[in-house]
C-alpha positions as CSV (number, residue, x, y, z in Angstrom):
1,M,0.0,0.0,0.0
2,Y,1.1,3.6,-0.5
3,K,3.3,5.2,2.1
4,Y,3.2,9.0,2.8
5,D,6.4,11.0,1.8
6,Q,7.5,14.1,3.6
7,Y,5.2,16.2,1.6
8,D,2.1,14.1,2.3
9,Q,2.7,14.0,6.0
10,A,3.6,17.9,6.0
11,M,0.3,18.6,4.3
12,V,-1.7,16.5,6.5
13,D,0.0,17.9,9.8
14,A,-0.5,21.4,8.6
15,R,-4.3,20.8,7.9
16,V,-4.7,19.4,11.4
17,E,-3.1,22.5,13.0
18,E,-5.2,24.7,10.8
19,F,-8.4,23.1,11.7
20,R,-7.3,23.1,15.4
21,D,-7.2,26.7,15.3
22,Q,-10.5,27.1,13.4
23,T,-12.2,24.8,16.1
24,R,-10.7,27.0,19.0
25,R,-12.2,30.0,17.4
26,R,-15.6,28.3,16.8
27,L,-15.8,27.3,20.5
28,E,-14.7,30.7,21.7
29,G,-17.4,32.4,19.5
30,S,-15.1,34.5,17.5
31,L,-15.9,32.3,14.3
32,P,-19.6,32.1,13.5
33,E,-21.3,28.7,12.3
34,E,-21.9,30.1,8.8
35,Q,-18.3,30.7,8.4
36,F,-17.0,27.5,10.2
37,R,-19.4,25.2,8.4
38,P,-17.4,25.1,5.0
39,L,-14.3,24.8,7.0
40,R,-15.4,21.7,9.0
41,L,-16.9,20.0,6.0
42,M,-13.5,20.4,4.3
43,N,-12.2,18.3,7.0
44,G,-15.1,15.6,6.9
45,L,-17.0,16.9,9.9
46,Y,-20.9,17.0,9.7
47,L,-23.4,18.1,12.1
48,Q,-26.1,15.4,12.3
49,L,-29.1,14.9,14.2
50,H,-27.7,14.2,17.6
51,A,-23.9,15.1,17.4
52,Y,-21.1,15.8,14.9
53,M,-20.1,12.8,12.6
54,L,-16.7,12.5,11.3
55,R,-16.0,10.7,7.9
56,V,-12.5,9.3,7.6
57,A,-10.9,8.8,4.2
58,V,-9.6,5.2,3.3
59,P,-8.3,5.6,-0.2
60,Y,-9.6,2.8,-2.4
61,G,-10.3,0.9,0.8
62,T,-6.9,-0.3,1.7
63,L,-5.7,-0.4,5.5
64,N,-2.9,-1.9,7.3
65,S,-3.2,-3.3,10.9
66,A,-1.7,-0.2,12.5
67,Q,-4.4,2.1,10.9
68,M,-7.2,-0.4,11.7
69,H,-5.9,-0.3,15.4
70,V,-6.0,3.5,15.5
71,L,-9.6,3.4,14.0
72,A,-10.5,1.0,16.9
73,D,-8.9,3.4,19.4
74,I,-10.7,6.4,18.0
75,A,-14.0,4.6,18.4
76,D,-13.3,3.9,22.1
77,K,-11.8,7.2,22.8
78,Y,-14.0,9.7,20.9
79,D,-17.1,7.7,20.0
80,R,-19.4,5.2,21.7
81,G,-17.2,2.1,20.9
82,Y,-18.0,1.6,17.5
83,G,-17.5,2.9,13.8
84,H,-19.6,2.5,10.7
85,F,-18.0,1.5,7.4
86,T,-19.6,3.0,4.5
87,T,-20.3,2.4,0.7
88,R,-17.4,4.6,-0.3
89,Q,-15.1,2.4,1.6
90,N,-14.7,4.8,4.4
91,I,-15.5,4.7,8.1
92,Q,-17.9,7.3,10.0
93,Y,-18.0,8.0,13.6
94,N,-21.4,9.4,14.8
95,W,-20.9,10.8,18.2
96,I,-17.9,13.1,17.9
97,K,-17.6,16.3,20.2
98,L,-16.4,19.3,18.3
99,E,-13.8,20.1,21.1
100,D,-12.3,16.6,20.4
101,A,-12.2,16.6,16.4
102,P,-8.6,18.2,16.1
103,D,-7.0,15.7,18.5
104,L,-8.9,12.8,16.6
105,L,-7.5,14.2,13.3
106,A,-4.0,14.3,14.9
107,D,-4.4,10.7,15.9
108,L,-5.3,9.8,12.3
109,A,-2.4,11.8,11.0
110,K,0.2,9.5,12.9
111,V,-0.7,6.5,10.9
112,E,-1.0,8.4,7.4
113,M,-4.8,8.9,7.6
114,H,-7.1,12.0,7.4
115,A,-10.6,13.3,6.6
116,I,-9.8,15.7,3.9
117,Q,-12.2,15.8,1.0
118,T,-14.8,13.4,2.5
119,S,-17.3,16.1,2.2
120,G,-17.8,19.3,0.2
121,N,-18.1,20.0,-3.4
122,C,-14.8,18.4,-4.3
123,I,-13.3,15.0,-5.6
124,R,-14.1,12.7,-2.8
125,N,-12.3,9.5,-1.7
126,I,-11.1,7.5,-5.0
127,S,-12.9,4.0,-4.8
128,S,-11.9,0.7,-6.2
129,D,-12.4,-3.1,-6.3
130,H,-12.1,-4.4,-2.9
131,F,-10.3,-7.5,-4.3
132,A,-7.8,-5.2,-6.4
133,G,-4.4,-6.9,-6.5
134,A,-5.8,-10.2,-5.4
135,A,-8.4,-11.1,-7.9
136,A,-7.8,-13.9,-10.4
137,D,-9.8,-11.9,-13.0
138,E,-8.1,-8.6,-13.2
139,L,-5.7,-7.3,-15.7
140,V,-3.7,-5.4,-13.3
141,D,-3.9,-4.0,-9.9
142,P,-6.0,-0.8,-10.3
143,R,-4.8,0.8,-7.1
144,P,-1.7,2.6,-8.5
145,Y,-4.0,4.4,-10.9
146,A,-6.6,5.2,-8.1
147,E,-3.5,6.5,-6.1
148,I,-2.2,8.8,-8.8
149,L,-5.7,10.1,-9.2
150,R,-5.9,10.6,-5.5
151,Q,-2.6,12.6,-5.4
152,W,-3.7,14.6,-8.5
153,S,-7.1,15.5,-6.9
154,S,-6.1,16.1,-3.4
155,F,-5.9,20.0,-2.8
156,H,-6.4,20.6,-6.4
157,P,-7.0,24.3,-6.6
158,E,-9.1,24.3,-9.6
159,F,-11.5,21.6,-8.5
160,S,-11.8,22.5,-4.7
161,Y,-15.2,24.2,-5.3
162,L,-17.0,22.1,-8.0
163,P,-20.8,22.6,-8.8
164,R,-21.4,19.6,-6.6
165,K,-19.4,16.6,-5.0
166,F,-17.6,14.3,-7.3
167,K,-16.9,10.6,-7.0
168,I,-14.4,8.4,-9.1
169,A,-13.9,4.6,-9.1
170,V,-11.3,2.6,-10.7
171,I,-11.5,-1.1,-11.6
172,A,-9.5,-3.6,-13.8
173,S,-11.6,-6.5,-14.4
174,D,-14.8,-7.1,-16.6
175,T,-16.5,-8.2,-13.4
176,D,-17.5,-4.6,-11.7
177,R,-17.3,-4.9,-7.9
178,A,-17.3,-1.2,-7.4
179,A,-20.4,0.0,-9.0
180,M,-18.3,1.8,-11.6
181,R,-21.0,2.9,-13.9
182,L,-22.8,4.6,-11.2
183,H,-20.0,7.2,-10.4
184,D,-19.4,10.6,-11.9
185,I,-16.4,9.2,-13.5
186,G,-15.9,5.3,-13.7
187,I,-12.6,4.1,-15.3
188,Q,-11.9,0.6,-16.3
189,I,-8.3,-0.6,-17.0
190,V,-8.7,-2.4,-20.5
191,K,-6.6,-4.0,-23.2
192,N,-6.8,-3.1,-26.8
193,D,-6.4,-5.2,-29.8
194,A,-2.7,-4.5,-29.8
195,G,-2.4,-5.9,-26.2
196,E,-1.7,-2.5,-24.7
197,L,-3.2,-1.4,-21.4
198,G,-5.5,1.6,-21.3
199,A,-8.5,3.0,-19.7
200,A,-12.1,3.1,-20.7
201,F,-14.0,6.2,-19.3
202,Y,-17.6,6.2,-18.3
203,V,-18.8,9.6,-17.4
204,G,-22.2,10.9,-15.9
205,G,-23.5,8.1,-13.5
206,G,-24.9,8.4,-10.3
207,M,-27.9,7.6,-7.9
208,G,-29.7,10.1,-5.7
209,R,-32.7,12.1,-7.0
210,T,-32.1,11.6,-10.7
211,P,-30.2,8.1,-11.1
212,M,-28.5,7.7,-14.2
213,I,-26.0,5.1,-15.7
214,A,-22.8,6.5,-17.0
215,P,-22.2,6.2,-20.8
216,C,-18.8,5.3,-22.2
217,I,-17.5,8.4,-23.7
218,R,-14.1,6.9,-24.8
219,D,-13.1,3.2,-24.8
220,F,-9.2,3.6,-24.9
221,V,-7.0,6.2,-23.2
222,P,-3.3,5.5,-23.0
223,L,-2.4,5.0,-19.3
224,D,0.2,7.6,-19.5
225,Q,-2.6,10.1,-20.3
226,L,-5.1,8.9,-17.5
227,V,-4.9,11.8,-15.3
228,T,-5.0,14.4,-18.3
229,Y,-8.2,12.9,-19.7
230,S,-9.7,12.9,-16.0
231,E,-8.8,16.5,-15.8
232,A,-10.4,17.3,-19.2
233,C,-13.6,15.6,-18.0
234,L,-13.5,17.7,-14.8
235,R,-12.7,21.0,-16.6
236,V,-15.7,20.8,-18.9
237,Y,-18.0,19.9,-15.9
238,N,-16.5,22.8,-13.7
239,R,-17.1,25.2,-16.6
240,Y,-20.6,24.4,-17.4
241,G,-22.0,22.3,-14.4
242,R,-25.0,24.2,-12.9
243,R,-24.3,26.1,-9.5
244,D,-27.9,27.7,-9.3
245,N,-29.7,24.4,-8.4
246,K,-27.9,21.8,-6.3
247,Y,-30.6,19.2,-7.4
248,K,-29.3,19.7,-11.1
249,A,-25.6,20.3,-10.2
250,R,-24.0,16.9,-10.6
251,I,-22.2,15.9,-13.9
252,K,-24.9,13.3,-14.7
253,I,-27.3,16.3,-15.5
254,L,-24.8,18.1,-17.5
255,V,-23.9,14.9,-19.8
256,H,-27.7,14.3,-20.0
257,E,-28.5,17.9,-20.9
258,L,-25.6,18.5,-23.4
259,G,-25.9,14.8,-24.7
260,K,-23.1,12.4,-24.6
261,D,-21.8,13.3,-27.9
262,E,-21.6,17.0,-27.4
263,Y,-20.0,16.4,-23.7
264,T,-17.5,14.0,-25.4
265,R,-16.7,16.6,-28.1
266,Q,-15.8,19.3,-25.5
267,V,-13.8,16.8,-23.5
268,E,-11.7,15.7,-26.5
269,E,-11.1,19.4,-27.4
270,E,-9.9,20.1,-23.9
271,F,-7.8,16.9,-23.7
272,A,-6.1,17.9,-27.0
273,H,-5.4,21.3,-25.6
274,M,-4.0,19.9,-22.4
275,L,-1.8,17.4,-24.3
276,D,-0.3,20.3,-26.4
277,Q,0.4,22.2,-23.0
278,G,2.3,19.0,-21.8
279,V,0.5,18.7,-18.3
280,E,0.4,15.1,-17.9
281,P,2.4,13.9,-14.7
282,P,5.6,12.2,-15.8
283,L,5.3,8.4,-16.3
284,A,8.1,8.0,-13.8
285,E,5.8,9.0,-11.1
286,L,3.3,6.4,-11.9
287,E,6.2,3.7,-11.9
288,R,7.2,5.1,-8.4
289,I,3.7,4.6,-7.1
290,K,3.5,1.1,-8.7
291,T,6.4,-0.2,-6.4
292,Y,4.3,0.4,-3.3
293,F,1.8,-2.1,-4.6
294,A,4.1,-4.8,-5.3
295,D,2.7,-8.4,-4.5
296,P,3.7,-9.8,-1.0
297,E,6.0,-12.8,-0.8
298,F,3.3,-15.5,-1.3
299,K,4.3,-19.0,-0.5
300,T,4.4,-21.7,-3.1
301,G,3.4,-25.3,-3.0
302,G,0.8,-24.7,-0.3
303,A,-2.6,-26.5,-0.2
304,T,-5.1,-25.6,-2.9
305,E,-8.0,-27.3,-1.3
306,A,-9.2,-27.0,2.4
307,D,-10.7,-29.8,4.6
308,R,-14.4,-29.4,4.2
309,S,-15.6,-31.9,6.6
310,D,-17.0,-29.3,8.8
311,P,-20.3,-28.2,7.0
312,E,-20.5,-24.8,8.7
313,F,-16.9,-24.0,7.5
314,A,-17.6,-25.4,4.0
315,L,-20.6,-23.1,3.8
316,W,-18.7,-19.9,4.9
317,M,-15.8,-20.8,2.6
318,D,-18.2,-21.1,-0.3
319,R,-20.1,-17.9,0.3
320,N,-17.3,-15.6,1.9
321,T,-14.0,-16.5,-0.1
322,H,-13.1,-15.2,-3.4
323,P,-10.7,-16.7,-6.0
324,H,-7.1,-15.4,-5.8
325,K,-4.7,-14.8,-8.5
326,E,-2.0,-17.0,-6.6
327,A,-2.5,-20.6,-6.1
328,G,-2.9,-21.6,-2.6
329,Y,-4.6,-18.3,-1.6
330,V,-8.0,-16.7,-1.3
331,S,-9.4,-13.5,-0.3
332,A,-11.6,-13.9,2.9
333,V,-14.6,-11.7,3.5
334,I,-15.4,-10.7,7.2
335,S,-19.2,-10.1,7.4
336,L,-20.3,-6.9,9.5
337,K,-23.9,-8.3,9.0
338,P,-24.7,-10.6,11.8
339,V,-28.2,-11.8,12.0
340,G,-30.2,-8.6,13.5
341,G,-27.0,-6.5,13.5
342,I,-26.5,-2.9,12.1
343,P,-25.0,-3.3,8.6
344,G,-21.5,-2.0,8.4
345,D,-21.0,-1.3,12.2
346,A,-17.9,-2.7,14.0
347,S,-17.1,-2.5,17.7
348,T,-13.7,-1.3,19.1
349,E,-13.0,-5.1,19.9
350,Q,-13.9,-6.2,16.6
351,M,-11.7,-3.8,14.8
352,H,-8.8,-4.6,17.0
353,L,-9.4,-8.2,16.2
354,M,-9.5,-7.6,12.5
355,A,-6.4,-5.6,12.5
356,D,-4.7,-8.5,14.4
357,L,-6.0,-11.0,11.8
358,A,-5.0,-8.9,8.9
359,K,-1.4,-8.9,10.5
360,E,-1.5,-12.7,11.3
361,Y,-3.1,-14.0,8.0
362,S,-3.1,-11.4,5.4
363,F,0.3,-9.7,5.0
364,D,-0.8,-6.9,7.3
365,E,-3.4,-5.7,4.9
366,C,-7.3,-5.6,4.9
367,R,-9.8,-3.8,2.7
368,V,-13.1,-1.9,3.3
369,M,-15.7,-3.3,0.8
370,H,-18.3,-0.8,-0.8
371,T,-20.9,-3.5,0.6
372,Q,-19.9,-2.5,4.2
373,N,-17.8,-5.7,5.1
374,I,-14.1,-6.1,5.4
375,V,-11.9,-8.4,3.4
376,L,-8.5,-10.0,4.1
377,P,-7.2,-10.1,0.6
378,H,-4.4,-12.7,0.8
379,V,-5.2,-15.8,2.9
380,E,-3.5,-19.2,2.7
381,I,-6.1,-21.8,2.1
382,A,-4.0,-23.9,4.5
383,R,-5.0,-21.5,7.2
384,L,-8.4,-20.7,6.3
385,H,-10.2,-22.9,8.8
386,E,-8.0,-21.5,11.6
387,L,-9.0,-18.1,10.5
388,W,-12.7,-18.9,10.4
389,T,-12.6,-20.4,13.9
390,K,-11.3,-16.9,15.2
391,L,-14.0,-15.1,13.4
392,E,-16.8,-17.4,14.4
393,A,-15.7,-16.8,18.1
394,A,-15.9,-13.1,17.7
395,G,-19.3,-13.0,15.9
396,L,-17.8,-12.2,12.6
397,G,-18.1,-15.5,10.8
398,T,-21.6,-15.1,9.2
399,P,-21.7,-16.8,5.9
400,N,-23.8,-14.3,3.9
401,L,-21.7,-12.5,1.2
402,D,-24.3,-11.4,-1.4
403,Q,-27.1,-13.2,0.4
404,I,-30.2,-11.3,1.2
405,D,-29.1,-10.6,4.7
406,D,-25.8,-9.0,3.5
407,I,-27.9,-5.9,3.4
408,I,-26.3,-2.4,2.5
409,A,-28.0,0.3,4.7
410,C,-27.4,4.0,5.2
411,P,-27.6,5.3,8.9
412,G,-31.0,6.7,8.1
413,L,-33.1,8.8,10.5
414,D,-31.5,7.3,13.5
415,Y,-28.5,9.6,12.8
416,C,-28.6,11.4,9.5
417,S,-30.3,15.0,9.3
418,L,-31.1,14.5,5.7
419,A,-33.1,11.2,6.2
420,N,-36.7,11.0,6.0
421,A,-36.9,7.3,7.6
422,R,-35.1,5.0,9.5
423,S,-32.9,2.2,7.6
424,I,-31.3,0.3,10.6
425,P,-34.6,-1.2,12.2
426,V,-35.8,-2.4,8.7
427,A,-32.5,-4.0,7.8
428,Q,-32.6,-5.8,11.2
429,K,-36.0,-6.9,10.8
430,I,-35.5,-8.2,7.1
431,S,-32.3,-10.1,8.5
432,Q,-34.1,-11.7,11.4
433,R,-37.2,-12.6,9.3
434,F,-35.2,-14.5,6.8
435,A,-33.1,-16.1,9.6
436,E,-36.3,-17.3,11.2
437,T,-38.0,-18.8,8.2
438,G,-34.8,-20.3,6.7
439,K,-35.5,-18.9,3.3
440,G,-32.3,-17.0,3.1
441,D,-30.4,-20.4,2.2
442,E,-32.9,-20.9,-0.8
443,L,-32.5,-17.6,-2.4
444,G,-28.7,-17.6,-3.5
445,Q,-27.5,-14.2,-4.6
446,L,-29.8,-11.5,-3.8
447,K,-28.5,-8.0,-3.2
448,L,-30.9,-5.9,-0.9
449,K,-30.0,-2.1,-0.4
450,I,-31.9,0.3,1.9
451,S,-31.8,4.2,1.8
452,G,-33.5,6.4,4.3
453,C,-33.9,9.2,1.7
454,I,-33.6,10.0,-2.0
455,N,-30.0,10.7,-1.6
456,A,-29.4,7.0,-1.9
457,C,-26.4,6.4,0.4
458,G,-27.7,2.9,0.6
459,H,-27.8,2.5,-3.0
460,H,-31.3,1.4,-3.2
461,H,-31.4,2.1,-7.0
462,A,-28.9,-0.6,-7.5
463,G,-30.5,-3.4,-5.4
464,H,-31.9,-6.4,-6.9
465,I,-34.4,-5.5,-4.2
466,G,-34.2,-1.9,-3.2
467,I,-35.9,0.1,-0.3
468,L,-36.4,3.8,-0.2
469,G,-37.6,5.5,2.9
470,V,-39.8,8.6,2.3
471,D,-41.9,11.0,4.4
472,R,-45.7,10.6,3.9
473,K,-47.3,13.5,5.8
474,G,-45.0,12.9,8.8
475,I,-45.2,9.1,8.7
476,E,-42.2,6.8,7.6
477,N,-43.1,5.0,4.4
478,Y,-41.1,2.6,2.5
479,Q,-41.1,2.1,-1.5
480,L,-40.0,-1.2,-2.9
481,L,-37.8,-1.3,-5.9
482,L,-37.1,-4.2,-8.0
483,G,-34.4,-5.0,-10.7
484,G,-31.4,-3.0,-9.9
485,S,-27.7,-4.1,-10.3
486,E,-24.5,-2.0,-9.5
487,A,-22.4,-4.8,-11.4
488,E,-21.4,-5.1,-15.0
489,D,-25.0,-5.7,-15.9
490,T,-26.0,-2.3,-14.5
491,S,-29.5,-1.5,-14.2
492,L,-31.8,0.8,-12.1
493,G,-34.5,-0.5,-9.9
494,K,-38.2,0.4,-10.6
495,I,-40.8,1.2,-8.0
496,T,-43.3,-1.5,-7.6
497,G,-46.2,0.8,-6.5
498,P,-47.5,2.3,-3.2
499,G,-45.3,2.2,-0.2
500,F,-45.5,0.3,3.1
501,D,-45.0,0.8,6.7
502,E,-42.0,-0.6,8.6
503,D,-43.6,-4.1,9.2
504,G,-45.3,-3.9,5.9
505,I,-42.1,-3.5,3.9
506,V,-40.6,-6.6,5.7
507,D,-43.7,-8.6,4.5
508,A,-43.3,-7.2,1.0
509,V,-39.7,-8.3,0.7
510,E,-40.8,-11.7,1.7
511,K,-43.6,-11.8,-0.9
512,A,-41.1,-10.7,-3.4
513,T,-38.9,-13.6,-2.8
514,D,-41.7,-16.1,-2.8
515,V,-42.5,-14.9,-6.4
516,Y,-39.0,-15.6,-7.3
517,L,-38.9,-19.0,-5.7
518,A,-42.0,-20.1,-7.5
519,N,-41.0,-18.8,-10.9
520,R,-37.2,-19.3,-11.2
521,N,-35.5,-21.5,-13.7
522,A,-32.4,-23.5,-12.8
523,G,-29.3,-21.3,-12.2
524,E,-31.3,-18.0,-12.1
525,R,-30.6,-15.3,-9.6
526,F,-33.5,-13.2,-8.3
527,L,-32.3,-10.6,-10.6
528,D,-32.4,-13.0,-13.7
529,T,-35.9,-14.2,-12.9
530,Y,-37.4,-10.6,-12.5
531,R,-35.8,-9.6,-15.8
532,R,-37.3,-12.7,-17.5
533,I,-40.9,-12.4,-16.0
534,G,-41.2,-8.8,-15.6
535,M,-42.9,-6.6,-12.7
536,D,-46.5,-7.9,-13.1
537,P,-46.3,-11.1,-11.1
538,F,-44.5,-9.2,-8.3
539,K,-47.2,-6.4,-8.3
540,E,-49.9,-9.1,-8.0
541,A,-48.4,-10.6,-5.1
542,L,-47.7,-7.3,-3.4
543,Y,-51.0,-5.6,-4.0
544,G,-53.4,-8.3,-5.2
């Protein structure tokens, strides 16, 4: 993983001291809230329903054990003993006191972490495939390219005040595990007919109030021009994106209103101009960054099969491990979705344990997944049962990756000042319902996502089953959506009809799965069956 140099550390340390002074003045009363607000947001500090919330950046989701230990310590020292891992591969703390925030940021800086650009109208944390550098199906490790984009975008003066927030994802396989086409810019590392590596650019995706799937505006950009093309895309947006209406300020609206062809034409024009100016970072910088992502020293000749005599371990291995590029290894997913639990939450003790396990079993590395779980990317198959035994003992061995109870959910109205409805109780009730009925084991891959408002932090548009909480005359109401996907078969879910109350939406989800079980063909996922039979059978079951 990338290590700070003297300039990285100096910038982060300086920002901490700057914010310490700003916070002091705010607490003294010499800096009013309207002036302090943009300053705290630049440092990832939000004022939510009950307290301040701090969002910490985890670039492309990669952490070492020392960093995870500090995240655990922060949960204990400054919060209420837990943290919440998010769909952007970050972590949030929901109960921060303003007077503690500078010390918290200083603790982060000691392990090369910060909260810069986790809020505000700027380029946010660059996300990537959580199996990057380990997946058997990737062309290359996409993280060096995510890292060079992170360095380019951090403190970029031209893009510090964009029309709206901006999100970028980078992947390097045909299987999309990062919801790439639902980002402002999605980048896929590809290979052309000549065998050269380059980048396909998808621009103008996003969820929220107006969900859109990003079109491909260029299918091959040479990798030594990756940053320049990204900058060209941002320049056109910064020039013409709307600032008069925040609901129409995202780049997806600009691409839609200009049209893909006209937007692309302007990007290509800007790109050509920039190449003439010679603004691309030197290729040597990318090569320098790549050295930080070299493979660990994998053992050879190890076991390629595990003893599957324990049926519970065999089930966990089938569901919660992913094929590795190196024989004798897998990537092992630690579920943060126990039955009845809060999706994405981890206690201080669990984070300390995950840090220890990363060091012992995965070359001192773990990843935050956009599904709000944690993955140990490089685990020897020979030691997998040993690892699972420790996870089970700590309540972290739930075998539910991509199952109906592997629910993505935003914090909702329990914490968020923007939310219209609670997400957490709905997720807990659905998880408990399917555990009690035993139907979860029959369903196979079924991705369920819940958002407490139209901002879609829970990615409800992209769920095979999605739930959106809305306000109906002061009463929480839940709309059911079907048919979404954040993967390479990207699609947006459609609302089934009138919404439900909290218990009603749990019943509705079960009815929808019953329709699937009654109509599926061999080998079909819920999503496949929905696409084949359409919405009508589901509506009939839901509304009769």
